[in-house]
C-alpha positions, 0 to 999 in steps of 0.5 A, spaced: 769 486 836 773 485 829 779 489 834 777 484 840 778 478 835 784 481 833 788 482 840 785 475 843 788 472 836 795 476 837 795 474 844 794 466 844 799 467 838 804 470 843 803 465 849 804 459 843 810 462 841 813 463 847 811 456 850 815 453 844 821 457 846 820 455 854 819 447 851 826 448 846 830 452 852 828 446 856 831 441 850 837 445 850 839 447 857 842 440 858 847 440 852 849 447 854 849 447 861 855 445 866 858 439 867 855 436 874 860 432 878 856 426 878 857 426 870 865 426 871 869 420 871 876 420 872 880 415 868 886 413 874 892 410 872 896 407 877 900 401 880 896 395 882 899 395 890 899 403 891 895 403 897 895 411 897 892 412 890 887 408 893 886 412 898 885 418 894 880 415 889 875 413 895 877 421 897 874 423 890 868 418 890 865 421 896 865 426 893 860 424 888 866 422 882 866 416 879 873 412 878 876 408 872 881 405 875 887 403 869 894 399 871 899 400 865 905 396 864 909 402 863 906 408 868 912 412 867 910 412 859 903 414 860 905 420 864 911 422 859 904 421 852 900 425 857 905 431 857 907 431 865 914 433 866 918 429 871 918 435 876 910 434 876 909 427 877 906 423 883 904 416 884 897 416 880 894 421 874 887 422 873 885 424 866 878 427 865 874 425 858 875 433 856 883 431 857 885 435 863 890 432 868 890 431 875 897 428 878 897 426 885 894 427 892 890 434 890 884 435 894 877 435 891 875 442 893 881 444 888 879 440 882 872 442 883 875 450 883 879 448 876 873 444 872 868 451 874 873 455 870 878 452 867 884 457 866 886 458 858 891 454 856 891 450 862 893 442 862 891 441 869 893 440 876 899 437 880 901 435 887 908 432 885 911 427 890 907 425 895 905 430 901 904 427 908 897 429 910 894 429 903 888 425 900 890 418 901 897 420 904 893 421 911 898 419 918 894 421 924 896 428 925 902 429 921 902 434 916 907 437 911 905 444 907 905 443 899 903 447 893 898 444 888 901 447 881 897 450 875 901 446 868 900 449 862 900 446 855 906 450 854 910 447 859 910 452 864 907 451 871 905 455 877 902 455 884 894 454 884 894 454 891 898 453 897 896 448 902 899 450 909 895 445 914 890 439 913 884 445 914 886 448 907 884 442 904 876 442 906 
């Protein structure tokens, strides 16, 4: 009888500690888990009159991002302070709370890919210029192929993705 009591006590104790560990895991998981798109707010720096920037912001917001829009007096100096080289720039710059930079008309799916696993030493992504057919730059059926650049903190860049058609952006 004593053996059964000890087994029952050990079993209760085991379940008690498993319950405590389970509760702790539930409390800690939100603090360590991957960031949801719903949690991402983009600080977007643009000129007050730029309509294509508004189109890109709408593209992002429709896909679950939030945007806080800023109209600095000197947009070029903001880009320079962020470390953007002139050859990487476009009309607007978006920055996440973590400091990742998304310059220009980048389709959301590539931003999501980047944020899911940011490459070591990466500063962000850029689409230099304003390619026709990119998000916010739609002009009927017209489309200009373009590259999305992976920009690095050391000042280098490489092609993150080549966009050959409008379908590549979806």
